[in-house]
C-alpha positions as CSV (number, residue, x, y, z in Angstrom):
1,M,60.2,-4.1,-98.3
2,K,56.7,-2.8,-99.1
3,N,56.2,-1.3,-95.6
4,T,59.6,0.5,-95.9
5,A,58.6,2.0,-99.3
6,V,55.3,3.2,-97.9
7,K,57.1,4.8,-94.9
8,V,59.6,6.6,-97.2
9,M,56.8,7.8,-99.5
10,L,54.9,9.1,-96.4
11,F,58.1,10.9,-95.2
12,I,58.6,12.5,-98.6
13,C,55.0,13.8,-98.8
14,V,55.0,15.1,-95.2
15,A,58.4,16.7,-95.5
16,N,57.4,18.5,-98.8
17,V,54.1,19.7,-97.4
18,L,55.6,21.0,-94.1
19,S,58.5,22.6,-95.9
20,L,56.2,24.3,-98.4
21,L,54.0,25.6,-95.7
22,A,56.9,27.0,-93.8
23,L,58.3,28.6,-96.9
24,V,55.0,30.2,-97.8
25,T,54.6,31.4,-94.3
26,V,58.0,33.0,-94.2
27,T,57.6,34.6,-97.6
28,H,54.2,35.9,-96.8
29,Y,55.0,37.6,-93.4
30,T,58.7,38.6,-93.9
31,H,59.1,39.3,-97.7
32,L,62.5,37.7,-97.3
33,F,62.3,36.1,-100.6
34,T,60.8,37.5,-103.8
35,L,59.2,34.3,-105.1
36,N,56.8,34.9,-108.0
37,G,55.8,31.5,-109.3
38,A,55.5,27.9,-108.3
39,A,58.9,27.1,-110.0
40,D,60.6,29.6,-107.6
41,Y,59.1,27.9,-104.6
42,S,60.1,24.4,-105.9
43,F,63.6,25.6,-106.5
44,V,64.0,27.0,-103.0
45,L,62.6,23.7,-101.6
46,M,65.0,21.7,-103.7
47,V,68.0,23.8,-102.4
48,W,66.6,23.6,-98.9
49,F,66.5,19.8,-98.9
50,W,70.0,19.6,-100.5
51,L,71.4,21.9,-97.9
52,L,69.8,20.1,-95.0
53,T,71.0,16.7,-96.4
54,T,74.6,18.1,-96.6
55,L,74.6,19.5,-93.1
56,I,73.3,16.3,-91.6
57,Y,75.7,14.2,-93.5
58,L,78.7,16.3,-92.6
59,A,77.7,16.7,-88.9
60,Q,80.1,15.1,-86.5
61,P,78.7,13.0,-83.7
62,G,78.4,14.8,-80.4
63,S,81.3,14.5,-78.0
64,G,79.0,14.7,-74.9
65,S,77.7,11.2,-75.5
66,T,76.9,9.2,-72.3
67,I,77.2,5.8,-73.9
68,Q,79.6,3.6,-72.1
69,V,81.1,0.9,-74.3
70,V,83.0,-2.1,-73.2
71,G,85.5,-3.4,-75.8
72,E,86.4,-2.4,-79.3
73,K,83.9,-4.6,-81.1
74,N,80.9,-2.9,-79.3
75,L,82.4,0.6,-80.1
76,Q,82.6,-0.3,-83.8
77,R,79.0,-1.7,-83.8
78,V,77.7,1.6,-82.2
79,D,79.6,3.7,-84.7
80,D,78.2,1.6,-87.6
81,Q,74.6,1.9,-86.3
82,Q,75.0,5.7,-86.0
83,Q,76.4,5.9,-89.5
84,A,73.7,3.8,-90.9
85,S,71.0,5.9,-89.2
86,K,72.6,9.1,-90.5
87,L,72.8,7.8,-94.0
88,N,69.2,6.7,-93.8
89,V,68.0,10.2,-92.9
90,C,70.2,11.8,-95.6
91,L,68.8,9.4,-98.2
92,K,65.2,10.2,-97.2
93,L,65.9,14.0,-97.3
94,F,67.6,13.7,-100.7
95,L,64.7,11.7,-102.1
96,S,62.4,14.4,-100.7
97,S,64.1,16.9,-103.1
98,I,63.2,14.9,-106.2
99,P,59.6,16.1,-106.6
100,A,60.7,19.7,-106.3
101,A,63.6,19.2,-108.8
102,L,61.3,17.5,-111.3
103,F,58.7,20.3,-111.0
104,C,61.5,22.8,-111.5
105,L,62.8,21.0,-114.6
106,L,59.3,20.6,-116.1
107,T,58.4,24.2,-115.7
108,I,61.4,25.7,-117.5
109,E,60.4,28.1,-120.2
110,L,62.6,28.1,-123.2
């Protein structure tokens, strides 16, 4: 359990750092977004992670699969493993959006 938590925390940190670097690079060179403060960057990162999570969750498995399955039980087991793997990735991506969402909420000026 402890090893899994460490892996998830590492994934969250790496995903946030890489996404922030990509966002800063895109905004610096293209002026695509007019982001002024840190709260703007965190909001875009939060929306990015939510969008990516939704797209992965709603994605249908490819029809060009070369897996040959014998029997109905094996087919169900492969489908369950694919669904569990997809949910695992979606959960990690959603958890990656939490630091950005918290920063966004904490920097709201009333």
